[in-house]
GUZAVEX-910907 format. One record per residue (C-alpha): residue number from 0; residue in three letters; z, y, x. Coordinates in nm, 4 decimals. Layout:
@num=NUM&residu=ALA&Z=Z&Y=Y&X=X
...
This chain:
@num=0&residu=MET&Z=-6.2497&Y=5.3864&X=-2.9028
@num=1&residu=LYS&Z=-6.1479&Y=5.5316&X=-3.2208
@num=2&residu=GLU&Z=-5.7838&Y=5.6784&X=-3.2197
@num=3&residu=SER&Z=-5.5977&Y=5.5002&X=-3.4979
@num=4&residu=SER&Z=-5.4073&Y=5.7154&X=-3.7625
@num=5&residu=LEU&Z=-5.1712&Y=5.4580&X=-3.7886
@num=6&residu=GLU&Z=-5.0762&Y=5.5677&X=-3.4040
@num=7&residu=VAL&Z=-5.0652&Y=5.9359&X=-3.3612
@num=8&residu=MET&Z=-5.0005&Y=6.2783&X=-3.5621
@num=9&residu=ASP&Z=-5.0743&Y=6.6209&X=-3.5411
@num=10&residu=ALA&Z=-4.8258&Y=6.8451&X=-3.3137
@num=11&residu=MET&Z=-4.7853&Y=7.2059&X=-3.1780
@num=12&residu=VAL&Z=-4.7179&Y=7.1316&X=-2.8462
@num=13&residu=LEU&Z=-4.5528&Y=7.3934&X=-2.5866
@num=14&residu=ASP&Z=-4.7223&Y=7.3028&X=-2.2334
@num=15&residu=ALA&Z=-4.4982&Y=7.5881&X=-2.0828
@num=16&residu=PRO&Z=-4.3162&Y=7.9135&X=-2.1311
@num=17&residu=GLY&Z=-4.4988&Y=8.1963&X=-2.2204
@num=18&residu=LEU&Z=-4.8232&Y=8.0245&X=-2.3238
@num=19&residu=PRO&Z=-4.9300&Y=7.9573&X=-2.7149
@num=20&residu=LEU&Z=-4.8717&Y=7.6434&X=-2.8876
@num=21&residu=ARG&Z=-5.1231&Y=7.3901&X=-2.8422
@num=22&residu=HIS&Z=-5.3007&Y=7.2040&X=-3.1458
@num=23&residu=ALA&Z=-5.3176&Y=6.8156&X=-3.0502
@num=24&residu=ARG&Z=-5.3306&Y=6.4762&X=-3.1618
@num=25&residu=VAL&Z=-5.0288&Y=6.2946&X=-2.9923
@num=26&residu=SER&Z=-4.8850&Y=5.9519&X=-2.9839
@num=27&residu=ARG&Z=-4.6291&Y=5.8880&X=-3.2978
@num=28&residu=PRO&Z=-4.2719&Y=5.8539&X=-3.1515
@num=29&residu=MET&Z=-4.0977&Y=5.5050&X=-3.2041
@num=30&residu=PRO&Z=-3.7637&Y=5.4929&X=-3.2838
@num=31&residu=GLY&Z=-3.5293&Y=5.3638&X=-3.0448
@num=32&residu=SER&Z=-3.1723&Y=5.2372&X=-3.0456
@num=33&residu=GLY&Z=-2.9459&Y=5.4282&X=-3.3567
@num=34&residu=GLU&Z=-3.2530&Y=5.6573&X=-3.4750
@num=35&residu=VAL&Z=-3.4597&Y=5.7470&X=-3.7451
@num=36&residu=LEU&Z=-3.8250&Y=5.8016&X=-3.7489
@num=37&residu=LEU&Z=-3.9325&Y=6.0840&X=-4.0052
@num=38&residu=GLN&Z=-4.2090&Y=6.1658&X=-4.1816
@num=39&residu=VAL&Z=-4.1762&Y=6.5707&X=-4.1606
@num=40&residu=SER&Z=-4.2623&Y=6.7524&X=-4.4830
@num=41&residu=SER&Z=-4.1377&Y=7.1027&X=-4.3599
@num=42&residu=CYS&Z=-3.9859&Y=7.2712&X=-4.0658
@num=43&residu=GLY&Z=-3.8582&Y=7.6350&X=-4.0652
@num=44&residu=ILE&Z=-3.9546&Y=7.8726&X=-3.7651
@num=45&residu=CYS&Z=-3.6140&Y=7.9876&X=-3.5736
@num=46&residu=ARG&Z=-3.5630&Y=8.2620&X=-3.3520
@num=47&residu=THR&Z=-3.4342&Y=7.9987&X=-3.1142
@num=48&residu=ASP&Z=-3.8052&Y=7.8775&X=-3.0686
@num=49&residu=LEU&Z=-3.9012&Y=8.2222&X=-2.9530
@num=50&residu=HIS&Z=-3.6454&Y=8.1946&X=-2.6768
@num=51&residu=VAL&Z=-3.7605&Y=7.8555&X=-2.6073
@num=52&residu=ALA&Z=-4.1108&Y=7.8935&X=-2.5895
@num=53&residu=GLY&Z=-4.0620&Y=8.2442&X=-2.3929
@num=54&residu=GLY&Z=-3.9030&Y=8.1463&X=-2.1530
@num=55&residu=GLU&Z=-3.5271&Y=8.3001&X=-2.2412
@num=56&residu=LEU&Z=-3.3982&Y=7.9419&X=-2.2794
@num=57&residu=ALA&Z=-3.4133&Y=7.7657&X=-1.9065
@num=58&residu=ASP&Z=-3.5160&Y=7.3886&X=-1.8568
@num=59&residu=PRO&Z=-3.7041&Y=7.2807&X=-2.1721
@num=60&residu=LYS&Z=-3.8575&Y=6.9592&X=-2.1830
@num=61&residu=LEU&Z=-4.2309&Y=6.9812&X=-2.1074
@num=62&residu=PRO&Z=-4.4436&Y=6.9613&X=-2.3264
@num=63&residu=LEU&Z=-4.2324&Y=6.9977&X=-2.5921
@num=64&residu=ILE&Z=-4.2455&Y=6.9907&X=-3.0062
@num=65&residu=LEU&Z=-4.0701&Y=7.2607&X=-3.1049
@num=66&residu=GLY&Z=-3.8900&Y=7.2743&X=-3.4186
@num=67&residu=HIS&Z=-3.5234&Y=7.2014&X=-3.5357
@num=68&residu=GLU&Z=-3.4978&Y=7.2770&X=-3.9200
@num=69&residu=ILE&Z=-3.6561&Y=6.9916&X=-4.0522
@num=70&residu=VAL&Z=-3.6764&Y=6.7823&X=-4.3401
@num=71&residu=GLY&Z=-3.8552&Y=6.4415&X=-4.3981
@num=72&residu=THR&Z=-3.8613&Y=6.1153&X=-4.5082
@num=73&residu=VAL&Z=-3.7221&Y=5.7986&X=-4.2934
@num=74&residu=MET&Z=-4.0149&Y=5.5827&X=-4.2655
@num=75&residu=ALA&Z=-3.8567&Y=5.3581&X=-4.0431
@num=76&residu=ALA&Z=-3.5033&Y=5.2680&X=-3.8525
@num=77&residu=GLY&Z=-3.4296&Y=5.1438&X=-3.5143
@num=78&residu=PRO&Z=-3.1567&Y=4.8896&X=-3.3993
@num=79&residu=GLY&Z=-2.8094&Y=4.9852&X=-3.5436
@num=80&residu=VAL&Z=-2.8956&Y=5.2232&X=-3.7698
@num=81&residu=GLU&Z=-2.6586&Y=5.2204&X=-4.0460
@num=82&residu=ARG&Z=-2.6823&Y=5.5440&X=-4.2340
@num=83&residu=PHE&Z=-2.9664&Y=5.5960&X=-4.3689
@num=84&residu=ALA&Z=-3.2700&Y=5.3446&X=-4.4670
@num=85&residu=PRO&Z=-3.6510&Y=5.4048&X=-4.5493
@num=86&residu=GLY&Z=-3.7402&Y=5.6218&X=-4.8483
@num=87&residu=ASP&Z=-3.4233&Y=5.8945&X=-4.7759
@num=88&residu=ARG&Z=-3.4505&Y=6.2251&X=-4.7572
@num=89&residu=VAL&Z=-3.2643&Y=6.3936&X=-4.4292
@num=90&residu=GLY&Z=-3.2498&Y=6.6582&X=-4.2797
@num=91&residu=ILE&Z=-3.2418&Y=6.7745&X=-3.8530
@num=92&residu=PRO&Z=-3.0357&Y=7.0376&X=-3.7443
@num=93&residu=TRP&Z=-3.0507&Y=7.1775&X=-3.3537
@num=94&residu=LEU&Z=-2.7851&Y=6.9709&X=-3.2243
@num=95&residu=GLY&Z=-2.9561&Y=6.6348&X=-3.1602
@num=96&residu=TRP&Z=-2.6764&Y=6.4351&X=-2.9285
@num=97&residu=THR&Z=-2.3693&Y=6.4761&X=-2.7861
@num=98&residu=CYS&Z=-2.1418&Y=6.2575&X=-2.5065
@num=99&residu=GLY&Z=-1.8940&Y=6.1741&X=-2.7427
@num=100&residu=THR&Z=-1.6385&Y=6.1386&X=-2.4990
@num=101&residu=CYS&Z=-1.5923&Y=6.5266&X=-2.3150
@num=102&residu=ARG&Z=-1.2403&Y=6.7200&X=-2.4089
@num=103&residu=TYR&Z=-1.5105&Y=6.9317&X=-2.6234
@num=104&residu=CYS&Z=-1.6240&Y=6.6398&X=-2.8058
@num=105&residu=ARG&Z=-1.2921&Y=6.5034&X=-2.7801
@num=106&residu=THR&Z=-1.0596&Y=6.7783&X=-2.9669
@num=107&residu=GLY&Z=-1.3526&Y=6.8583&X=-3.2175
@num=108&residu=ARG&Z=-1.5596&Y=7.0943&X=-3.0226
@num=109&residu=GLU&Z=-1.9148&Y=6.8984&X=-2.9729
@num=110&residu=ASN&Z=-2.1185&Y=7.2193&X=-2.9675
@num=111&residu=LEU&Z=-1.9968&Y=7.2930&X=-2.6838
@num=112&residu=CYS&Z=-2.0509&Y=6.9882&X=-2.5124
@num=113&residu=ASP&Z=-2.2004&Y=7.0311&X=-2.1651
@num=114&residu=ARG&Z=-2.4210&Y=6.7051&X=-2.1882
@num=115&residu=ALA&Z=-2.5414&Y=6.7749&X=-2.5273
@num=116&residu=ARG&Z=-2.9024&Y=6.7496&X=-2.6209
@num=117&residu=PHE&Z=-3.0680&Y=6.9757&X=-2.8908
@num=118&residu=THR&Z=-3.3705&Y=6.9681&X=-3.1220
@num=119&residu=GLY&Z=-3.6868&Y=7.1084&X=-3.0174
@num=120&residu=TYR&Z=-3.5472&Y=7.1979&X=-2.6832
@num=121&residu=HIS&Z=-3.4061&Y=6.8971&X=-2.4785
@num=122&residu=ARG&Z=-3.6007&Y=6.6289&X=-2.7647
@num=123&residu=ASP&Z=-3.9111&Y=6.6905&X=-2.9499
@num=124&residu=GLY&Z=-3.9063&Y=6.8224&X=-3.2886
@num=125&residu=GLY&Z=-4.0308&Y=6.9084&X=-3.6372
@num=126&residu=TYR&Z=-4.4133&Y=7.1152&X=-3.5517
@num=127&residu=ALA&Z=-4.5261&Y=6.7553&X=-3.6082
@num=128&residu=GLY&Z=-4.6091&Y=6.4899&X=-3.8585
@num=129&residu=TYR&Z=-4.3247&Y=6.2727&X=-3.7392
@num=130&residu=THR&Z=-4.0169&Y=6.2915&X=-3.5429
@num=131&residu=VAL&Z=-3.7360&Y=6.1069&X=-3.4345
@num=132&residu=ALA&Z=-3.3481&Y=6.1538&X=-3.4580
@num=133&residu=ASP&Z=-2.9943&Y=6.0090&X=-3.3872
@num=134&residu=GLU&Z=-2.9275&Y=5.9362&X=-3.7523
@num=135&residu=ARG&Z=-2.5347&Y=6.0343&X=-3.6494
@num=136&residu=PHE&Z=-2.6744&Y=6.3892&X=-3.5944
@num=137&residu=CYS&Z=-2.8419&Y=6.4300&X=-3.9614
@num=138&residu=PHE&Z=-2.7326&Y=6.5395&X=-4.2845
@num=139&residu=ALA&Z=-2.8082&Y=6.4267&X=-4.6397
@num=140&residu=LEU&Z=-2.9197&Y=6.7399&X=-4.7913
@num=141&residu=PRO&Z=-2.8725&Y=6.8859&X=-5.1265
@num=142&residu=GLY&Z=-3.1074&Y=6.7470&X=-5.4352
@num=143&residu=THR&Z=-3.1437&Y=7.0978&X=-5.5722
@num=144&residu=TYR&Z=-3.3294&Y=7.2523&X=-5.2872
@num=145&residu=ASP&Z=-3.7002&Y=7.0742&X=-5.2216
@num=146&residu=ASP&Z=-3.7837&Y=7.0062&X=-4.8745
@num=147&residu=VAL&Z=-3.9717&Y=7.3672&X=-4.7747
@num=148&residu=HIS&Z=-3.6403&Y=7.5422&X=-4.9114
@num=149&residu=ALA&Z=-3.4159&Y=7.3229&X=-4.7667
@num=150&residu=ALA&Z=-3.5758&Y=7.3416&X=-4.4075
@num=151&residu=PRO&Z=-3.3919&Y=7.6984&X=-4.3428
@num=152&residu=LEU&Z=-3.0914&Y=7.5991&X=-4.4621
@num=153&residu=LEU&Z=-3.0640&Y=7.3767&X=-4.1187
@num=154&residu=CYS&Z=-3.0381&Y=7.6406&X=-3.8769
@num=155&residu=ALA&Z=-2.9875&Y=7.9737&X=-4.0823
@num=156&residu=GLY&Z=-2.7985&Y=7.8257&X=-4.2784
@num=157&residu=LEU&Z=-2.5305&Y=7.6535&X=-4.0576
@num=158&residu=ILE&Z=-2.5142&Y=7.9062&X=-3.7877
@num=159&residu=GLY&Z=-2.5073&Y=8.1747&X=-4.0546
@num=160&residu=HIS&Z=-2.2008&Y=7.9675&X=-4.1898
@num=161&residu=ARG&Z=-2.0214&Y=7.8961&X=-3.8628
@num=162&residu=ALA&Z=-2.0460&Y=8.2950&X=-3.8107
@num=163&residu=LEU&Z=-1.8829&Y=8.3698&X=-4.1166
@num=164&residu=ARG&Z=-1.6096&Y=8.1628&X=-4.0655
@num=165&residu=ALA&Z=-1.5527&Y=8.2947&X=-3.7370
@num=166&residu=ALA&Z=-1.5494&Y=8.6463&X=-3.8624
@num=167&residu=GLY&Z=-1.2190&Y=8.5229&X=-4.0758
@num=168&residu=ASP&Z=-1.1197&Y=8.6666&X=-4.4086
@num=169&residu=ALA&Z=-1.3109&Y=9.0122&X=-4.3475
@num=170&residu=GLU&Z=-1.3602&Y=9.1871&X=-4.6964
@num=171&residu=LEU&Z=-1.5712&Y=9.4409&X=-4.5871
@num=172&residu=LEU&Z=-1.8285&Y=9.2373&X=-4.4133
@num=173&residu=GLY&Z=-2.1526&Y=9.4321&X=-4.1796
@num=174&residu=LEU&Z=-2.4407&Y=9.1909&X=-4.1266
@num=175&residu=TYR&Z=-2.6986&Y=9.3697&X=-3.8230
@num=176&residu=GLY&Z=-3.0386&Y=9.1941&X=-3.8641
@num=177&residu=PHE&Z=-3.1402&Y=9.0833&X=-4.1757
@num=178&residu=GLY&Z=-3.3413&Y=8.7953&X=-4.1359
@num=179&residu=ALA&Z=-3.3207&Y=8.3937&X=-4.2209
@num=180&residu=ALA&Z=-2.9487&Y=8.3909&X=-4.1310
@num=181&residu=ALA&Z=-2.8125&Y=8.7351&X=-4.3179
@num=182&residu=HIS&Z=-2.9999&Y=8.6329&X=-4.6469
@num=183&residu=LEU&Z=-2.8174&Y=8.3213&X=-4.6698
@num=184&residu=VAL&Z=-2.5190&Y=8.4535&X=-4.5244
@num=185&residu=VAL&Z=-2.4838&Y=8.7858&X=-4.7994
@num=186&residu=GLN&Z=-2.5148&Y=8.5529&X=-5.1137
@num=187&residu=VAL&Z=-2.2603&Y=8.2998&X=-4.9662
@num=188&residu=ALA&Z=-1.9975&Y=8.6348&X=-4.8575
@num=189&residu=ARG&Z=-2.0758&Y=8.7762&X=-5.2658
@num=190&residu=HIS&Z=-1.9470&Y=8.4118&X=-5.4138
@num=191&residu=GLU&Z=-1.6571&Y=8.4211&X=-5.1916
@num=192&residu=GLU&Z=-1.6326&Y=8.8079&X=-5.3701
@num=193&residu=ARG&Z=-1.6564&Y=9.0493&X=-4.9782
@num=194&residu=ARG&Z=-1.8480&Y=9.3097&X=-4.9558
@num=195&residu=VAL&Z=-2.1162&Y=9.3241&X=-4.7476
@num=196&residu=PHE&Z=-2.3348&Y=9.6205&X=-4.6007
@num=197&residu=ALA&Z=-2.6575&Y=9.5391&X=-4.4222
@num=198&residu=PHE&Z=-2.8392&Y=9.6822&X=-4.1119
@num=199&residu=THR&Z=-3.2091&Y=9.6402&X=-4.0697
@num=200&residu=ARG&Z=-3.4424&Y=9.7715&X=-3.7723
@num=201&residu=GLU&Z=-3.5269&Y=10.1542&X=-3.8243
@num=202&residu=GLY&Z=-3.7594&Y=10.2595&X=-4.0720
@num=203&residu=ASP&Z=-3.7508&Y=9.8904&X=-4.2487
@num=204&residu=SER&Z=-3.7085&Y=10.0139&X=-4.6158
@num=205&residu=GLU&Z=-3.8640&Y=9.6438&X=-4.7972
@num=206&residu=GLY&Z=-3.5737&Y=9.4702&X=-4.5462
@num=207&residu=GLN&Z=-3.2823&Y=9.6978&X=-4.6854
@num=208&residu=ALA&Z=-3.4298&Y=9.6849&X=-5.1029
@num=209&residu=PHE&Z=-3.4297&Y=9.3014&X=-5.0101
@num=210&residu=ALA&Z=-3.0202&Y=9.3150&X=-4.8646
@num=211&residu=ARG&Z=-2.9849&Y=9.5247&X=-5.1674
@num=212&residu=ALA&Z=-3.1275&Y=9.2555&X=-5.3873
@num=213&residu=LEU&Z=-2.9232&Y=9.0221&X=-5.2237
@num=214&residu=GLY&Z=-2.5891&Y=9.1631&X=-5.3275
@num=215&residu=ALA&Z=-2.5444&Y=9.4116&X=-5.0120
@num=216&residu=GLU&Z=-2.3695&Y=9.6662&X=-5.1283
@num=217&residu=TRP&Z=-2.5089&Y=9.9215&X=-4.9071
@num=218&residu=ALA&Z=-2.7997&Y=9.8408&X=-4.6629
@num=219&residu=GLY&Z=-2.9272&Y=10.1143&X=-4.3628
@num=220&residu=SER&Z=-3.1158&Y=10.1311&X=-4.0159
@num=221&residu=SER&Z=-2.8715&Y=9.9565&X=-3.7220
@num=222&residu=SER&Z=-2.8497&Y=10.3060&X=-3.6030
@num=223&residu=GLU&Z=-2.6721&Y=10.4611&X=-3.8772
@num=224&residu=VAL&Z=-2.2688&Y=10.4987&X=-3.9312
@num=225&residu=PRO&Z=-2.1448&Y=10.2940&X=-4.2484
@num=226&residu=PRO&Z=-2.0369&Y=10.4146&X=-4.5213
@num=227&residu=GLU&Z=-1.6690&Y=10.2900&X=-4.4675
@num=228&residu=PRO&Z=-1.5484&Y=10.0929&X=-4.1617
@num=229&residu=LEU&Z=-1.6131&Y=9.7576&X=-4.1768
@num=230&residu=ASP&Z=-1.3448&Y=9.4478&X=-4.1550
@num=231&residu=ALA&Z=-1.6038&Y=9.2837&X=-3.9346
@num=232&residu=ALA&Z=-1.9363&Y=9.2429&X=-3.8620
@num=233&residu=ILE&Z=-2.1663&Y=8.9688&X=-3.7629
@num=234&residu=ILE&Z=-2.5084&Y=9.0526&X=-3.5172
@num=235&residu=PHE&Z=-2.7885&Y=8.7810&X=-3.6180
@num=236&residu=ALA&Z=-3.0296&Y=9.0430&X=-3.4192
@num=237&residu=PRO&Z=-3.0762&Y=8.9478&X=-3.0302
@num=238&residu=VAL&Z=-3.0175&Y=9.2964&X=-2.9503
@num=239&residu=GLY&Z=-2.7253&Y=9.3535&X=-2.6930
@num=240&residu=SER&Z=-2.7090&Y=9.7503&X=-2.7586
@num=241&residu=LEU&Z=-2.5644&Y=9.6409&X=-3.1134
@num=242&residu=VAL&Z=-2.2342&Y=9.5379&X=-2.9662
@num=243&residu=PRO&Z=-2.0902&Y=9.8608&X=-2.9236
@num=244&residu=LYS&Z=-2.2461&Y=9.9836&X=-3.2447
@num=245&residu=ALA&Z=-2.0702&Y=9.7380&X=-3.4133
@num=246&residu=LEU&Z=-1.7669&Y=9.7852&X=-3.2407
@num=247&residu=GLU&Z=-1.7704&Y=10.1392&X=-3.3540
@num=248&residu=ALA&Z=-1.7834&Y=10.0259&X=-3.6499
@num=249&residu=VAL&Z=-1.5033&Y=9.8069&X=-3.7283
@num=250&residu=VAL&Z=-1.1593&Y=9.9052&X=-3.7813
@num=251&residu=LYS&Z=-0.8357&Y=9.8199&X=-3.5513
@num=252&residu=GLY&Z=-0.8150&Y=9.3998&X=-3.5280
@num=253&residu=GLY&Z=-1.1735&Y=9.3705&X=-3.6308
@num=254&residu=THR&Z=-1.4013&Y=9.1078&X=-3.5154
@num=255&residu=VAL&Z=-1.7790&Y=9.1353&X=-3.4056
@num=256&residu=VAL&Z=-1.9399&Y=8.8327&X=-3.3711
@num=257&residu=CYS&Z=-2.2352&Y=8.7288&X=-3.1809
@num=258&residu=ALA&Z=-2.4177&Y=8.4665&X=-3.3908
@num=259&residu=GLY&Z=-2.7612&Y=8.4564&X=-3.1458
@num=260&residu=ILE&Z=-2.8082&Y=8.1622&X=-2.8727
@num=261&residu=HIS&Z=-2.9731&Y=8.4680&X=-2.6569
@num=262&residu=MET&Z=-2.9281&Y=8.8278&X=-2.6463
@num=263&residu=SER&Z=-3.0654&Y=9.1096&X=-2.4312
@num=264&residu=PRO&Z=-2.7952&Y=9.3144&X=-2.1437
@num=265&residu=ILE&Z=-2.4924&Y=9.4291&X=-2.3527
@num=266&residu=PRO&Z=-2.4609&Y=9.8439&X=-2.2028
@num=267&residu=SER&Z=-2.1710&Y=9.9267&X=-2.0904
@num=268&residu=PHE&Z=-1.8896&Y=10.0743&X=-2.3479
@num=269&residu=SER&Z=-1.5634&Y=10.2911&X=-2.3397
@num=270&residu=TYR&Z=-1.2898&Y=10.0528&X=-2.3748
@num=271&residu=ASP&Z=-1.1461&Y=10.2803&X=-2.6659
@num=272&residu=ILE&Z=-1.4292&Y=10.1122&X=-2.8705
@num=273&residu=LEU&Z=-1.2524&Y=9.7931&X=-2.8261
@num=274&residu=TRP&Z=-0.8447&Y=9.8757&X=-2.8052
@num=275&residu=GLY&Z=-0.6810&Y=9.8373&X=-3.1220
@num=276&residu=GLU&Z=-0.7060&Y=9.4638&X=-3.0700
@num=277&residu=ARG&Z=-1.0531&Y=9.4638&X=-3.1905
@num=278&residu=SER&Z=-1.2538&Y=9.1396&X=-3.0691
@num=279&residu=ILE&Z=-1.5989&Y=9.0079&X=-2.9759
@num=280&residu=ARG&Z=-1.6861&Y=8.6245&X=-2.9890
@num=281&residu=SER&Z=-1.9851&Y=8.4233&X=-3.0172
@num=282&residu=VAL&Z=-2.0713&Y=8.1334&X=-3.2027
@num=283&residu=ALA&Z=-2.2476&Y=7.8654&X=-3.0240
@num=284&residu=ASN&Z=-2.4186&Y=7.5596&X=-3.1830
@num=285&residu=LEU&Z=-2.3174&Y=7.3929&X=-3.4672
@num=286&residu=THR&Z=-2.1193&Y=7.0539&X=-3.5191
@num=287&residu=ARG&Z=-2.1865&Y=6.7821&X=-3.7524
@num=288&residu=ARG&Z=-1.8556&Y=6.9268&X=-3.9434
@num=289&residu=ASP&Z=-2.0328&Y=7.2943&X=-4.0270
@num=290&residu=GLY&Z=-2.3300&Y=7.0944&X=-4.1877
@num=291&residu=GLU&Z=-2.0786&Y=6.8824&X=-4.3866
@num=292&residu=GLU&Z=-1.9081&Y=7.2350&X=-4.5196
@num=293&residu=PHE&Z=-2.2228&Y=7.3947&X=-4.5341
@num=294&residu=PHE&Z=-2.4429&Y=7.1557&X=-4.7291
@num=295&residu=HIS&Z=-2.1172&Y=7.1138&X=-4.9875
@num=296&residu=ILE&Z=-2.1510&Y=7.5149&X=-5.0128
@num=297&residu=ALA&Z=-2.5135&Y=7.5050&X=-5.1034
@num=298&residu=GLY&Z=-2.4999&Y=7.2227&X=-5.3011
@num=299&residu=THR&Z=-2.2582&Y=7.4554&X=-5.5585
@num=300&residu=VAL&Z=-2.3547&Y=7.8086&X=-5.4695
@num=301&residu=PRO&Z=-2.6988&Y=7.8329&X=-5.6154
@num=302&residu=LEU&Z=-2.9130&Y=7.9843&X=-5.2929
@num=303&residu=ARG&Z=-3.1740&Y=8.2117&X=-5.2992
@num=304&residu=VAL&Z=-3.3799&Y=8.0784&X=-5.0055
@num=305&residu=GLU&Z=-3.6769&Y=8.2934&X=-4.9514
@num=306&residu=VAL&Z=-3.9345&Y=8.1233&X=-4.7795
@num=307&residu=GLU&Z=-4.3348&Y=8.1928&X=-4.5890
@num=308&residu=PRO&Z=-4.4706&Y=7.8541&X=-4.5832
@num=309&residu=LEU&Z=-4.7341&Y=7.7977&X=-4.3262
@num=310&residu=SER&Z=-4.9211&Y=7.5213&X=-4.2675
@num=311&residu=LEU&Z=-4.8500&Y=7.3288&X=-3.9303
@num=312&residu=THR&Z=-5.1429&Y=7.5007&X=-3.7159
@num=313&residu=ASP&Z=-5.0436&Y=7.8067&X=-3.7954
@num=314&residu=ALA&Z=-4.7108&Y=7.7672&X=-3.5930
@num=315&residu=ASN&Z=-4.8329&Y=8.0219&X=-3.3281
@num=316&residu=GLU&Z=-4.9047&Y=8.2642&X=-3.6036
@num=317&residu=GLY&Z=-4.5553&Y=8.2384&X=-3.7769
@num=318&residu=LEU&Z=-4.3687&Y=8.2573&X=-3.4269
@num=319&residu=MET&Z=-4.5724&Y=8.6121&X=-3.3764
@num=320&residu=ARG&Z=-4.4877&Y=8.7642&X=-3.7328
@num=321&residu=LEU&Z=-4.0978&Y=8.6278&X=-3.6937
@num=322&residu=ARG&Z=-4.1461&Y=8.7999&X=-3.3464
@num=323&residu=ALA&Z=-4.2403&Y=9.1657&X=-3.4721
@num=324&residu=GLY&Z=-3.9767&Y=9.1200&X=-3.7840
@num=325&residu=LEU&Z=-4.2641&Y=9.0571&X=-4.0463
@num=326&residu=VAL&Z=-4.1197&Y=8.7506&X=-4.2022
@num=327&residu=ARG&Z=-3.9213&Y=8.8096&X=-4.5135
@num=328&residu=GLY&Z=-3.6683&Y=8.5312&X=-4.5540
@num=329&residu=ALA&Z=-3.7837&Y=8.2233&X=-4.3551
@num=330&residu=ALA&Z=-4.1283&Y=8.0882&X=-4.2054
@num=331&residu=VAL&Z=-4.1150&Y=7.7536&X=-4.2883
@num=332&residu=LEU&Z=-4.4130&Y=7.4609&X=-4.1294
@num=333&residu=VAL&Z=-4.5658&Y=7.2191&X=-4.3812
@num=334&residu=PRO&Z=-4.7769&Y=6.9489&X=-4.2602
@num=335&residu=VAL&Z=-5.1030&Y=6.8559&X=-4.4126
@num=336&residu=ARG&Z=-5.1069&Y=6.5341&X=-4.5311
C-alpha cells in the first residue's frame, strides 16, 4: 500500500552511536496530553549533537532523531494545551521536560533535575519534518529573527546567556572557542559594555577576524597569553587542557566557566594557578527563566546570527563540518517542503 504523505515524514535517524545518520521515512508523531505538534522549519546543528551521535553522552533513546534548536509552526495541540495554538511559531530547546517536584525543580534549578528529559537525546528532536514537544518547555520567539536565524538562539544563545551570567560582572572577558555560542555572547557582552578577548584554534586567522568583526578587542590562538589578564573566561571548546590555560589568564578572584556538556579530561595543574580565590564552575543545561531572559535580550539587542543553511539530508555533512571546525557561526538544517 502506498504510504500517505499525511502519516509519514522525512527524518535523519541515529541508529547507534558512532554510525552516520540514516535518512528515513518514518511515522509522523502525534501530540499527547500537554504537547504540541510542530512542522519543523529549521533546526540548528549543535556540538551537543556531536556528543550524542559520537557516544560521549551515554544512553540516548535509540533509534533517535537528533536536534534541539528547533523552530516550527504549531500544527496540532494535544489535550490540555493552553499556551499555544495552531499557526503559532515556537522554539523548542534542549530542556524538554522536568519532574517539577524534586529539590532542584522546587528551588528554581530545574536544569539540574535528575529526571529531566532532553530534546534530541531522550526525546526525538528536529532533524525531521515534524516533532512534538511539551508546550511548557517551548518558547515564543522574537519576531525580529526569521526561522533560520532564530534556530541557533535556542541553545547557542541560551547556553551562552547562562554562561555569561555565571561569569559575573567581569569587565574583561575571555572566550575560548569561537563558534555558535561565542559569536552571540560577544555581541551581548559588548552591548553590556564589557571588553572581550577571543581565543580560537591555532592558525584560525579567519575565525579571529570574524571575532574582531563582531566586537572582540583582541583575538588570537588558545595557546597565546592574552595581552591583559582576564576578569573571567568562558570555555566553549570541549578541550580540558584549556582549563589550566584559562586559570593562568584570569586575575585573582576571577572565574573560569566551562560551558559545554562534555569535555576531554582536564590535566593536573599546580595549585598556585587556582589559589587567590580563583574559581572553576560549569554550566549545565538551561532553565525556562533563562529562556525568558535571553529572548527579551535578543528582542532588544539586534544580534547578528551567522548561519550556514543546509538541507535536512545534509545533516551528516553539517556534523562533519562542525567537528572539523569549518562552520562559521552555526549550521542550520532546513527541511524541504
